[in-house]
N, CA, C and O of each residue as an XYZ file, in Angstrom:
164
protein
N      -7.790     35.010     27.909
C      -8.045     33.713     28.606
C      -9.214     33.690     27.565
O      -9.168     33.015     26.536
N     -10.392     34.586     27.969
C     -11.332     33.992     28.294
C     -12.150     33.795     26.412
O     -13.027     33.059     25.959
N     -11.213     34.956     25.777
C     -12.099     34.178     24.123
C     -11.445     33.631     24.248
O     -11.496     33.608     25.478
N     -10.228     32.644     23.871
C      -9.516     31.021     24.153
C     -10.213     30.691     23.963
O     -10.739     30.473     22.871
N     -10.605     30.458     25.233
C     -11.755     29.247     25.462
C     -12.945     29.620     24.778
O     -13.519     28.658     24.268
N     -13.541     30.835     24.596
C     -14.328     30.726     23.455
C     -14.977     30.033     22.371
O     -16.012     29.482     21.996
N     -12.972     30.598     21.866
C     -13.043     29.770     20.392
C     -13.182     28.496     20.452
O     -14.027     27.878     19.804
N     -12.295     27.944     21.304
C     -12.046     26.471     21.972
C     -13.849     25.930     21.767
O     -14.177     25.129     20.893
N     -14.435     26.301     22.350
C     -15.788     25.698     22.547
C     -16.389     26.154     20.863
O     -16.058     25.250     20.096
N     -16.761     26.698     20.503
C     -16.948     27.139     18.911
C     -16.530     26.023     18.349
O     -17.279     25.057     18.193
N     -15.094     26.043     17.928
C     -14.689     25.292     17.352
C     -15.360     23.520     17.566
O     -15.913     22.858     16.687
N     -15.094     23.109     18.959
C     -15.729     21.889     19.175
C     -17.252     21.655     18.870
O     -17.745     20.553     18.629
N     -17.940     22.879     18.916
C     -19.297     22.527     18.530
C     -19.411     22.296     16.979
O     -20.104     21.417     16.469
N     -18.513     23.350     16.191
C     -18.423     23.248     14.736
C     -18.221     21.716     14.319
O     -19.138     21.123     13.751
N     -17.276     21.224     14.546
C     -16.549     20.219     14.540
C     -17.459     18.834     14.466
O     -17.396     17.925     13.639
N     -18.611     19.040     15.992
C     -19.635     17.994     16.478
C     -20.499     18.223     15.243
O     -20.519     17.370     14.355
N     -21.257     19.415     15.149
C     -22.268     19.682     14.027
C     -21.707     19.069     12.624
O     -22.344     18.225     11.995
N     -20.356     19.621     12.172
C     -20.144     18.913     10.917
C     -20.071     17.047     10.987
O     -20.698     16.375     10.169
N     -19.610     16.707     11.577
C     -19.524     15.308     12.351
C     -20.850     14.799     12.037
O     -20.924     14.227     10.949
N     -21.939     14.869     12.743
C     -23.171     14.644     12.175
C     -23.399     14.853     11.049
O     -23.469     13.901     10.272
N     -23.565     16.022     10.654
C     -24.158     16.225      9.451
C     -23.380     15.269      8.457
O     -24.175     14.682      7.724
N     -22.275     14.996      8.258
C     -21.763     14.303      7.193
C     -21.869     13.203      7.551
O     -22.083     12.529      6.544
N     -21.836     12.285      8.847
C     -22.900     11.051      8.851
C     -23.824     10.664      8.689
O     -23.884      9.445      8.532
N     -24.640     11.185      8.653
C     -26.108     11.183      8.575
C     -26.420     11.423      7.146
O     -27.357     10.772      6.683
N     -25.844     12.183      6.434
C     -26.717     12.350      5.254
C     -25.759     12.577      3.934
O     -26.272     12.704      2.822
N     -24.006     12.630      4.174
C     -23.116     12.095      3.035
C     -22.267     10.776      3.207
O     -21.387     10.329      2.471
N     -22.745     10.316      4.307
C     -21.646      8.996      3.963
C     -22.349      7.949      3.611
O     -23.554      8.088      3.824
N     -21.970      6.757      3.061
C     -22.719      5.803      2.617
C     -21.425      4.288      2.571
O     -20.199      4.380      2.627
N     -21.998      3.426      2.491
C     -20.833      2.030      2.664
C     -20.840      2.198      1.207
O     -21.583      2.743      0.390
N     -19.639      1.469      1.174
C     -19.042      1.226     -0.308
C     -19.771      0.539     -1.085
O     -20.185      1.003     -2.148
N     -19.979     -0.395     -0.768
C     -21.097     -0.983     -1.431
C     -21.948     -0.069     -1.820
O     -21.242      0.429     -2.697
N     -22.640      0.365     -1.842
C     -23.510      1.429     -1.909
C     -23.336      2.670     -2.445
O     -24.224      3.291     -3.030
N     -22.057      3.107     -2.239
C     -21.332      4.091     -3.077
C     -21.012      4.275     -4.319
O     -21.104      5.356     -4.901
N     -20.510      2.953     -4.931
C     -19.611      2.462     -5.607
C     -20.832      1.171     -6.368
O     -20.183      0.263     -6.887
N     -21.432      1.092     -6.421
C     -22.620     -0.277     -6.813
C     -23.211      0.593     -7.853
O     -23.107      1.796     -7.616
N     -23.875      0.222     -9.077
C     -24.454      0.625     -9.897
C     -24.769     -0.213    -11.290
O     -23.907     -0.561    -12.096
N     -26.061     -0.440    -11.390
C     -26.645     -1.530    -12.245
C     -26.013     -2.902    -12.228
O     -25.986     -3.656    -13.201
N     -25.440     -3.191    -10.875
C     -24.907     -4.805    -11.075
C     -23.734     -4.865    -11.019
O     -23.337     -6.030    -10.975
N     -22.714     -3.880    -10.993
C     -21.495     -3.319    -11.520
C     -21.059     -2.914    -10.496
O     -21.605     -1.967     -9.929
N     -19.565     -3.744     -9.808
C     -19.380     -2.883     -8.508
C     -17.737     -2.229     -9.052
O     -17.009     -3.049     -9.613
N     -17.436     -1.414     -8.951
C     -16.052     -0.802     -9.144
C     -15.374     -0.831     -8.266
O     -14.241     -0.356     -8.346
């Protein structure tokens, strides 16, 4: 039971860390992501 609780805690921490990294570094608004040289796809 203790190992299950530890596994859930580690999974939650990793999910939070991945969420922060993806939101801060990779996620862009659609206007920025698909706009190049005045043309929007």
